[in-house]
C-alpha positions as CSV (number, residue, x, y, z in Angstrom):
1,M,127.6,274.6,-67.0
2,S,127.6,277.0,-70.0
3,N,126.5,280.6,-69.7
4,A,123.5,279.6,-71.9
5,T,121.7,278.1,-69.0
6,S,122.9,280.3,-66.1
7,A,122.2,283.7,-64.7
8,E,124.6,286.6,-64.4
9,S,124.2,286.5,-60.6
10,S,122.6,284.3,-58.0
11,F,118.9,284.5,-57.2
12,T,116.5,282.8,-54.9
13,V,113.7,280.5,-56.1
14,V,110.8,280.3,-53.7
15,C,109.0,276.9,-54.2
16,Q,105.4,277.8,-53.3
17,K,104.0,274.2,-53.0
18,S,106.9,272.7,-51.1
19,G,107.6,275.8,-48.9
20,R,111.3,275.7,-49.8
21,Q,113.7,278.4,-50.9
22,V,116.6,277.5,-53.0
23,E,119.6,279.7,-54.0
24,V,120.5,279.4,-57.7
25,P,124.1,280.3,-58.3
26,P,125.2,281.8,-61.6
27,D,126.8,278.5,-62.7
28,K,123.7,276.4,-62.3
29,S,120.3,276.1,-63.9
30,I,117.2,276.4,-61.8
31,L,116.5,272.7,-62.4
32,Q,120.0,271.7,-61.2
33,A,119.8,273.9,-58.1
34,L,116.4,272.3,-57.3
35,L,117.7,268.8,-57.8
36,D,120.7,269.5,-55.7
37,A,118.4,270.7,-52.9
38,G,116.5,267.4,-53.0
39,L,113.5,268.5,-54.9
40,L,112.3,266.4,-57.9
41,P,110.7,268.6,-60.6
42,D,109.7,266.9,-63.8
43,H,112.4,267.1,-66.5
44,L,113.8,265.1,-69.4
45,C,116.0,266.7,-72.0
46,T,117.6,269.5,-69.9
47,K,118.1,271.5,-73.1
48,G,114.8,273.5,-73.4
49,Q,113.5,271.4,-76.2
50,C,111.0,268.9,-74.8
51,G,108.8,271.0,-72.5
52,T,108.7,268.5,-69.7
53,C,110.1,270.9,-67.1
54,E,107.5,273.7,-67.9
55,T,106.8,275.4,-64.6
56,R,104.2,278.0,-63.7
57,V,105.7,281.3,-62.6
58,L,103.9,283.0,-59.7
59,A,106.1,286.0,-59.3
60,C,109.4,287.4,-60.4
61,D,111.0,290.7,-59.2
62,G,113.0,291.0,-62.4
63,E,112.7,289.8,-66.0
64,L,112.4,286.2,-67.0
65,V,115.1,285.1,-69.4
66,H,113.7,282.5,-71.7
67,R,116.1,280.2,-73.5
68,D,113.8,277.4,-74.5
69,E,112.7,276.3,-77.9
70,V,109.2,275.3,-76.8
71,L,107.3,278.4,-75.9
72,T,106.1,280.9,-78.4
73,P,107.2,284.6,-78.3
74,S,103.8,285.6,-76.9
75,E,104.1,282.9,-74.2
76,H,107.6,284.3,-73.4
77,A,106.2,287.8,-73.1
78,A,103.3,286.7,-70.9
79,G,105.7,285.3,-68.3
80,K,103.3,282.8,-66.9
81,V,105.5,279.7,-67.4
82,M,109.1,278.9,-68.0
83,M,111.4,275.9,-68.8
84,I,113.5,275.7,-65.6
85,C,116.2,273.6,-67.3
86,V,117.5,276.5,-69.3
87,S,115.6,279.7,-68.4
88,S,116.5,282.2,-65.7
89,C,115.6,285.4,-63.9
90,T,117.4,288.8,-63.8
91,G,115.9,289.6,-60.4
92,T,116.8,288.3,-56.9
93,R,113.6,286.4,-56.2
94,L,111.5,284.1,-58.4
95,V,108.4,282.3,-57.1
96,L,107.5,279.0,-58.8
97,D,104.6,276.7,-58.5
98,I,106.7,273.8,-57.2
């Protein structure tokens, strides 16, 4: 996977609805890590262009790194949602509404 969709270091995604925690390594997107763990989040293009994988962010102990083409700059700044197919987190823990 290209660096465009991966983080600099691994982090943990806490999936609030499912009660699961998934480690996201630097070479994978959040979406791919969740799929590998057996979760089935909505997705389609995997390029940050369609908005299908938009997921509500409940908490992040770092900064969200938005790489999508869907959200506006103000939506990026608000940090309430992210496209999990291409976006990432600079912290060690990200809580999503999944």
